[in-house]
ROGUKE-705355 format. One record per residue (C-alpha): residue in one letter; residue number from 1; y, x, z. Coordinates in Angstrom, 1 decimal, padded with zeros to 4 digits. Each point is the difference from the previous one (the first is absolute). Example, Ala and Ser with C-alpha at 12.3 -4.5 7.8 and 13.67 -1.06 7.14 Angstrom:
! residues 2
 code pos     py     px     pz
    A   1 -004.5  012.3  007.8
    S   2  003.4  001.4 -000.7
***
This chain:
! residues 427
 code pos     py     px     pz
    M   1  149.5 -099.6  128.7
    N   2 -002.1 -002.9  001.2
    D   3  003.1 -002.2 -000.4
    L   4  000.5  001.2 -003.6
    L   5 -003.7 -000.5 -000.8
    K   6  000.2 -003.6  001.3
    R   7  003.1 -000.6 -002.1
    H   8 -001.8  001.5 -003.0
    Q   9 -003.0 -002.3  000.5
    A  10  002.2 -003.0  000.3
    V  11  001.8  000.4 -003.4
    I  12 -002.2  002.3 -002.2
    P  13 -003.2 -001.4 -001.6
    D  14 -003.3  001.0  001.6
    W  15 -001.2  001.8 -003.1
    V  16  002.8  002.6  000.2
    A  17 -002.1  002.6  001.8
    L  18  001.2  002.4  002.6
    Y  19 -001.6  003.4  000.8
    Y  20 -001.2  000.8  003.6
    R  21 -000.9 -002.0  003.0
    D  22  003.5  000.5  001.3
    P  23  002.1  000.0 -003.2
    V  24  002.6  002.7 -000.5
    E  25  003.7 -000.6 -000.7
    I  26  001.2  003.0 -002.0
    T  27  003.7  000.5  000.5
    R  28  000.8  003.3 -001.5
    G  29 -001.4  002.7 -002.3
    E  30  000.7  003.6 -000.6
    G  31 -001.8  002.3 -002.5
    R  32 -003.8 -000.7  000.5
    H  33  000.5 -001.6  003.3
    V  34  000.8 -003.5  001.3
    F  35  001.1 -001.3  003.4
    D  36 -000.9 -003.3  001.7
    A  37  002.2 -002.3  002.2
    D  38 -001.4  001.7  003.1
    G  39  001.0  003.5 -001.2
    N  40 -003.5  001.2 -001.0
    R  41 -000.1  002.4 -002.9
    Y  42 -002.7 -000.2 -002.7
    L  43 -001.0  002.2 -002.9
    D  44  000.0 -002.4 -002.9
    F  45 -003.1  000.3 -002.2
    F  46  000.5 -003.4 -001.7
    G  47  003.6 -000.1 -001.1
    G  48  000.5 -003.7  000.2
    I  49 -003.0 -000.5 -002.3
    L  50  000.6  003.0 -002.2
    T  51  003.7 -001.0 -000.5
    T  52  001.9  002.7  001.9
    M  53 -000.9  002.5 -002.6
    T  54  002.4  002.9  000.7
    A  55  001.1 -000.3  003.7
    H  56  001.4 -002.4  002.5
    A  57  003.8  000.0  000.0
    L  58  000.2  002.5 -002.9
    P  59  003.7  000.9 -000.1
    E  60  000.2  000.0 -003.8
    V  61 -001.3 -003.6 -000.1
    T  62  002.0 -001.4  002.9
    R  63  003.1  001.6 -001.4
    A  64 -000.6 -001.5 -003.5
    V  65 -000.6 -003.4  001.6
    S  66  003.1  000.2  002.1
    E  67  002.2  001.1 -002.8
    Q  68 -001.3 -002.7 -002.4
    A  69  000.4 -002.7  002.8
    G  70  003.6  001.0  000.3
    R  71  000.5 -000.7 -003.7
    I  72 -002.2 -003.1 -000.8
    I  73 -003.3 -001.1  001.3
    H  74 -001.1 -002.6 -002.5
    S  75  000.8 -001.4 -003.4
    S  76 -003.3 -001.1 -001.7
    T  77 -001.3  001.0 -003.5
    L  78  002.6 -002.2 -001.7
    Y  79  002.4  002.9  000.2
    L  80 -000.2  003.6 -001.1
    N  81 -001.3  002.1  002.9
    R  82  000.4  003.8 -000.3
    P  83 -002.4  001.0  002.8
    M  84 -002.7 -002.3 -001.5
    V  85  000.4  001.5 -003.4
    E  86  000.0  003.5  001.4
    L  87 -003.2 -000.5  002.0
    A  88 -001.7 -001.8 -002.9
    E  89  000.8  003.0 -002.2
    R  90 -001.6  002.4  002.4
    I  91 -003.1 -002.2  000.5
    A  92 -000.4 -000.6 -003.7
    A  93  000.0  003.8 -000.6
    L  94 -002.4  000.7  002.8
    S  95 -002.5 -002.7 -001.0
    G  96 -000.9  001.7 -003.2
    I  97  000.0 -003.3 -001.8
    P  98  001.7  000.2 -003.4
    D  99  003.0 -002.2 -000.6
    A 100 -000.4 -001.4  003.5
    R 101  001.9 -002.9  001.6
    V 102  000.3 -000.5  003.8
    F 103  000.3 -003.2  001.9
    F 104  000.8  000.1  003.7
    T 105 -001.3 -002.3  002.7
    T 106  000.1 -000.1  003.7
    S 107 -003.6  000.8  000.8
    G 108 -003.4  001.2 -001.3
    T 109 -001.3 -003.6  000.1
    E 110  002.9 -001.1 -002.3
    A 111 -000.5  003.0 -002.2
    N 112 -003.7 -000.8 -000.6
    D 113  000.9 -003.7 -000.5
    T 114  002.4  001.0 -002.7
    A 115 -002.5  002.3 -001.7
    L 116 -002.5 -002.9 -000.1
    L 117  002.6 -002.2 -001.6
    L 118  000.8  002.7 -002.6
    A 119 -003.6  000.7 -000.8
    T 120 -001.1 -003.6 -000.3
    A 121  003.0 -000.9 -002.1
    H 122 -000.6  003.0 -002.3
    R 123 -003.7 -000.7 -000.4
    R 124  000.3 -003.8  000.1
    S 125 -002.9  000.0  002.4
    N 126 -000.4 -000.7  003.8
    Q 127 -003.2  002.1  000.4
    I 128  000.5  003.0  002.2
    L 129 -002.4  002.7  001.0
    A 130  000.4  001.4  003.5
    M 131 -001.9  002.4  002.1
    R 132 -002.3 -001.0  002.9
    N 133  001.5  000.9  003.4
    S 134  003.5 -000.1 -001.5
    Y 135  003.3 -001.2  001.5
    H 136  003.1 -000.8 -002.1
    G 137  002.2 -002.2  002.2
    R 138  000.5 -003.3  001.8
    S 139  001.5 -002.3 -002.7
    F 140 -002.0 -002.8 -001.5
    S 141 -000.8  002.0 -003.1
    T 142 -000.7  003.3  001.7
    V 143 -002.4 -001.3  002.6
    S 144 -001.9 -001.5 -002.9
    I 145 -000.7  003.5 -001.4
    T 146 -000.7  001.6  003.4
    G 147 -003.6  001.0  000.4
    N 148  000.1  000.5  003.7
    R 149 -001.0 -003.2  001.7
    A 150  001.9  000.6  003.2
    W 151  003.3 -000.1 -002.0
    S 152 -000.7 -002.9 -002.4
    P 153  000.6 -003.3  001.9
    T 154 -000.6 -002.4 -002.8
    T 155 -002.3 -000.4 -003.0
    L 156  002.5 -002.1 -001.9
    S 157  001.5  002.1 -002.7
    P 158  002.2 -000.1 -003.1
    L 159 -002.2  002.8 -001.5
    Q 160 -003.6  000.4 -001.0
    T 161 -000.9  003.2  001.8
    L 162 -003.2  002.1 -000.6
    Y 163 -000.8  002.9  002.3
    V 164 -001.1  003.3 -001.2
    H 165 -002.1  002.6  001.9
    G 166  001.1  003.6  000.5
    A 167  002.9  000.4  002.4
    V 168 -002.3  000.9  003.0
    R 169 -001.9  003.1 -000.7
    T 170 -002.3  000.2  003.0
    R 171 -001.2 -003.6  000.3
    G 172 -001.7 -002.5 -002.2
    P 173 -002.8  000.2 -002.6
    Y 174  001.2  003.2 -001.7
    A 175  000.9  002.0  003.1
    H 176 -003.1  002.2 -000.3
    L 177  000.9  001.2 -003.6
    S 178  001.9  003.1 -001.0
    D 179  003.7 -000.4 -000.9
    A 180 -000.8  000.0 -003.7
    E 181 -002.9 -002.5  000.4
    F 182  002.2 -002.2  002.3
    T 183  002.7 -000.1 -002.6
    A 184 -002.5 -000.8 -002.8
    A 185 -001.5 -002.8  002.0
    C 186  003.4 -001.5  000.8
    V 187  001.0  000.2 -003.7
    A 188 -003.2 -001.7 -001.0
    D 189  000.6 -002.7  002.6
    L 190  003.6 -000.5 -001.4
    T 191 -001.2 -000.1 -003.6
    D 192 -002.7 -002.6  000.9
    L 193  002.6 -002.1  001.9
    L 194  002.4  000.0 -002.9
    G 195 -002.8 -001.3 -002.3
    H 196  000.0 -003.2  002.1
    T 197  003.7 -000.6  000.0
    G 198  002.8 -001.1 -002.4
    D 199  003.1  002.1 -000.6
    V 200  000.7  001.8  003.2
    A 201  003.7  000.6  000.8
    A 202 -000.3  003.1  002.1
    L 203 -001.8  002.0  002.6
    I 204  002.1  000.6  003.2
    A 205 -001.2  002.9  002.2
    E 206  001.3  002.2  002.9
    P 207 -000.9  003.6 -000.8
    V 208 -000.7  000.3  003.8
    Q 209 -000.6 -003.3  001.7
    G 210  002.5 -000.3  002.9
    V 211 -000.9 -003.0  002.2
    G 212 -003.6  000.6 -001.2
    G 213 -000.1  003.1  002.2
    F 214  001.2  002.8 -002.3
    T 215 -003.1 -000.1 -002.3
    S 216  000.0  001.2 -003.5
    P 217 -002.3  000.4 -003.0
    P 218 -001.0  003.3 -001.6
    D 219  002.8  001.6 -002.0
    G 220 -000.1 -001.2 -003.6
    L 221 -001.4 -003.4  000.6
    Y 222  003.1 -001.9 -000.8
    A 223  000.5  002.1 -003.2
    A 224 -003.5 -001.1 -001.0
    F 225  000.9 -003.6  000.8
    C 226  003.1  000.3 -002.1
    D 227 -002.0  001.0 -003.1
    V 228 -002.0 -003.2  000.4
    L 229  003.0 -002.2  000.7
    A 230  002.1  001.5 -002.9
    A 231 -002.7 -000.9 -002.5
    R 232  000.5 -003.6  001.0
    G 233  003.8  000.1  000.2
    A 234  000.0 -000.5  003.8
    L 235  002.6  001.7  002.1
    W 236 -000.2  002.3  003.0
    I 237  002.2 -000.7  003.0
    A 238  000.1  003.0  002.4
    D 239  000.9 -001.3  003.5
    E 240  001.8  003.1  001.4
    V 241  001.6 -001.9  002.9
    Q 242 -001.7  002.3  002.5
    T 243 -001.1  003.0 -002.1
    G 244  003.2  000.7 -001.9
    W 245  002.7  002.7  000.5
    G 246 -002.3  002.9  000.6
    R 247 -001.7 -001.3  003.2
    T 248 -003.5  001.1 -001.3
    G 249  001.3  003.6 -000.4
    E 250 -001.8  001.0 -003.2
    H 251  002.0 -002.4 -002.2
    F 252  003.3 -001.9  000.0
    W 253 -001.8 -003.2 -000.9
    G 254 -003.5 -000.9  001.1
    W 255 -001.1 -001.0 -003.6
    Q 256  000.5  003.7 -001.1
    A 257 -003.2  001.0  001.9
    H 258 -002.0 -001.8 -002.7
    G 259  001.0  002.1 -003.0
    A 260  000.8 -003.0 -002.1
    S 261  001.2  000.5 -003.5
    G 262  003.3 -001.5  000.9
    P 263  001.8 -001.9  002.8
    P 264 -000.8 -003.5  001.0
    D 265  001.5 -003.0 -001.9
    L 266  001.7 -001.2  003.2
    L 267  000.6  001.9  003.2
    T 268  001.0 -001.7  003.3
    F 269  001.8  001.7  002.8
    A 270  001.6 -000.7  003.4
    K 271 -000.3  001.2  003.6
    G 272  000.9  003.7  000.1
    I 273  002.8  000.0 -002.6
    G 274  002.3 -001.8  002.3
    N 275 -000.9  001.9  003.2
    G 276  000.1 -003.3  001.8
    M 277  002.5 -001.9 -002.2
    S 278 -001.5 -002.9 -001.9
    I 279 -000.8  001.3 -003.5
    G 280 -002.8 -000.8 -002.4
    G 281 -000.3 -000.1 -003.7
    V 282 -001.8  000.2 -003.3
    V 283  000.3  002.7 -002.7
    G 284 -001.7 -000.5 -003.3
    R 285  000.2  000.2 -003.8
    A 286  003.0 -001.9 -001.5
    E 287 -002.3 -002.0 -002.2
    I 288 -001.5 -001.6  003.1
    M 289  003.0  000.1  002.3
    N 290  002.2 -001.8 -002.5
    G 291 -002.6 -002.7 -000.6
    I 292  001.4 -002.6  002.3
    T 293  001.9 -002.6 -002.1
    A 294  001.2 -002.3  002.8
    N 295  003.1  000.7  002.0
    S 296 -000.5  002.3  002.9
    I 297  002.0  001.9  002.5
    S 298 -000.5  001.5  003.5
    T 299  002.3 -000.9  002.9
    F 300 -001.0  002.8  002.3
    G 301 -002.1  002.3 -002.2
    G 302  002.0  003.1 -000.8
    S 303  002.8 -000.6  002.5
    P 304  002.6  002.7  000.1
    I 305 -000.8  001.0  003.6
    T 306 -003.8  000.3 -000.5
    M 307  000.5  001.9 -003.2
    A 308  002.3  002.5  001.7
    A 309 -002.7  000.6  002.6
    G 310 -002.6  000.4 -002.7
    L 311  002.1  002.5 -001.9
    A 312  000.6  002.1  003.0
    N 313 -003.6 -000.2  001.2
    L 314 -001.4  000.9 -003.4
    A 315  002.4  002.9 -000.4
    Y 316 -001.0  001.4  003.4
    L 317 -003.7 -000.4 -000.8
    L 318  000.3  001.9 -003.3
    E 319  002.4  002.7  001.3
    H 320 -002.2  000.8  003.0
    D 321 -003.4 -000.2 -001.9
    L 322 -001.4 -002.5  002.4
    Q 323 -003.0 -000.5 -002.4
    G 324 -000.8  003.7  000.6
    N 325  000.4 -000.5  003.7
    A 326 -002.4 -003.0 -000.1
    R 327 -002.5  002.2 -001.8
    R 328  000.3  002.9  002.4
    V 329  000.3 -001.7  003.3
    G 330 -002.3 -002.9 -001.0
    G 331 -002.7  002.5 -000.9
    L 332  000.3  001.7  003.4
    L 333 -000.1 -003.4  001.8
    I 334 -003.0 -001.4 -001.8
    E 335 -002.0  003.2  000.5
    R 336  001.0  000.1  003.7
    L 337 -001.1 -003.7  000.4
    R 338 -003.3  000.7 -001.8
    A 339 -000.7  002.9  002.3
    A 340  001.0 -002.0  003.1
    T 341 -002.2 -003.0 -000.8
    A 342 -003.1  002.0 -001.1
    G 343 -002.9 -001.3  002.1
    L 344  001.7 -003.2  001.2
    S 345 -002.5 -002.7 -000.6
    R 346  002.6 -002.7 -000.6
    V 347  001.9  001.9 -002.7
    R 348 -001.5 -000.8 -003.4
    E 349  002.5  001.7 -002.2
    V 350  003.4  001.8  000.0
    R 351  001.5 -000.5 -003.5
    G 352  003.3  000.1 -001.8
    R 353  002.5  002.0 -002.0
    G 354  003.2  001.6  001.2
    L 355  001.5 -001.9  002.8
    M 356 -002.1 -003.1 -000.6
    I 357 -003.1  000.4  002.2
    G 358 -002.6 -002.4  001.2
    V 359 -002.5  000.3  002.8
    E 360 -002.8 -002.6 -000.2
    L 361 -001.9 -001.0  003.1
    V 362 -003.4 -001.6  000.2
    R 363 -002.5 -001.0  002.7
    P 364 -002.0  003.1  001.1
    G 365 -003.2  000.4 -002.0
    T 366  001.0 -002.6 -002.6
    D 367  002.2 -000.5 -003.0
    Q 368  001.6 -003.1  001.5
    A 369  003.7 -000.2  000.6
    D 370  001.3  000.3  003.5
    P 371  003.4 -001.8  000.2
    E 372 -000.1  000.0  003.8
    A 373 -000.2  003.8  000.1
    A 374  002.9  000.3 -002.5
    A 375  002.1 -002.3  002.2
    A 376 -000.9  002.1  003.0
    V 377  001.0  003.2 -001.7
    L 378  003.3 -001.5 -001.1
    E 379  000.7 -000.8  003.6
    A 380 -001.1  003.4  001.3
    A 381  002.1  001.8 -002.6
    R 382  003.1 -002.0  001.0
    A 383 -000.6  000.9  003.6
    G 384  000.0  003.6 -001.1
    G 385  003.3 -000.4 -001.8
    L 386 -001.3 -000.5 -003.6
    L 387  000.5 -003.1 -002.2
    I 388 -002.6 -000.5 -002.8
    G 389 -001.1 -003.0 -002.1
    K 390 -003.3 -001.6 -000.7
    G 391 -001.6 -001.8 -003.0
    G 392 -003.1 -000.1 -002.1
    G 393 -002.1 -002.5 -001.9
    H 394 -002.7  000.0  002.6
    D 395  001.6 -001.8  002.9
    T 396  002.9  002.3  000.5
    S 397 -002.0  003.0  001.1
    A 398  002.1  002.8 -001.6
    L 399  002.8  001.8  001.7
    R 400  003.0  000.6 -002.4
    I 401  002.1  003.1  000.3
    A 402  003.1  000.3 -002.2
    P 403  002.9  001.8  001.7
    P 404  003.4  000.7 -001.6
    L 405 -000.3  002.7 -002.7
    T 406  002.2  002.4  001.9
    L 407 -002.8  000.4  002.6
    T 408 -000.2  003.6  001.2
    A 409 -003.2  002.0  000.6
    A 410  000.7  000.0  003.7
    E 411  000.4 -003.8  000.1
    A 412 -003.2 -000.4 -002.0
    A 413 -001.8  002.1  002.5
    E 414  001.5 -001.9  002.9
    G 415 -001.0 -003.3 -001.5
    A 416 -003.5  001.2 -000.8
    D 417 -000.5  001.1  003.6
    I 418  001.1 -003.4  001.3
    L 419 -002.2 -001.9 -002.5
    E 420 -003.0  002.3  000.8
    H 421  000.5 -000.8  003.7
    A 422  000.2 -003.7 -000.7
    L 423 -003.1  000.1 -002.2
    R 424 -002.0  001.9  002.6
    S 425  001.0 -002.4  002.7
    V 426 -001.4 -002.9 -002.0
    C 427 -002.7  001.5 -002.2
***
């Protein structure tokens, strides 16, 4: 392992981060578990950053990939592609967007980049509203709308970005307010902000912030925002890269928790739909999606092999009601973690929806982030046989828990026990 780490460091940029003091080489996965090069077995509560949505080595997906690879792997969008059309049809129907069009990319970053291109072209404006503490990707345009300073390496930008308050319920100047008062204050802030701008192209927002530490606003906030935006012709882009496909349990899409009068103008997706294969995309109203007048194609977006994987994975998710499983097992897991952490001075909050749960750590007796404690818990959990993530807008002090949606109640209890032991050993 030390040899592989040295080779990694010799050829991979320093900013490509690795978890753990002794990084793990994962060599195999099965169900909700992965195995490293030394044969250690781990319960996976992070799923390759919320990407292994159903299960590792899901037979239906691996079979679909193998069969498609035996026919043709690649052709590009210059040719008719049956798997791409079939998956686009299913996603268009599931989106709830009328007369929808779908464009496939290879990642969530590229999906959000495409949505920004579509929105700014449609509105003839480069002004974008984004949420504080947000994360939308690592491309030049998406880092310029990322409100989490740890993930935005440059202030140079092709866009004029203005940041809106409201995505973090329990911090900031409105944290003490009731949900209704919080929403009203954020709407007033947005309205005031718009009074000082030109024609805004769009607001882009994650219904539950991913890298930001699984934070979210009160239900209904984005619906209230949409009323203000629609009056000015501005679009709403729902970044569902992490929240989509039923992970939050209560809804198939995160935006549905807000009771909006209709779906977003543009919806971006990625991660879980491919169950590890590189799929991202944008679905939106034809009026907007058809608005690009220059030539455009995608070499790798919508490739036959990734589309075959997406079709098989989506079919499995729907046929086995994994959204319902996320609601049931996720509910058990979050309550178990809240009970386990009650009284721990370093645990500020256990939050989340479905199988998207965050545990925020602070220094005892304060409201200050404790990234050192989060890193120590990450190590202790790994030693106990559990892989989790970390994030947060306050110096990476939130533990991120997002297992595959087939997680069983027994596995949830096992993971909660390991995490409780890790927390108590540090906190």
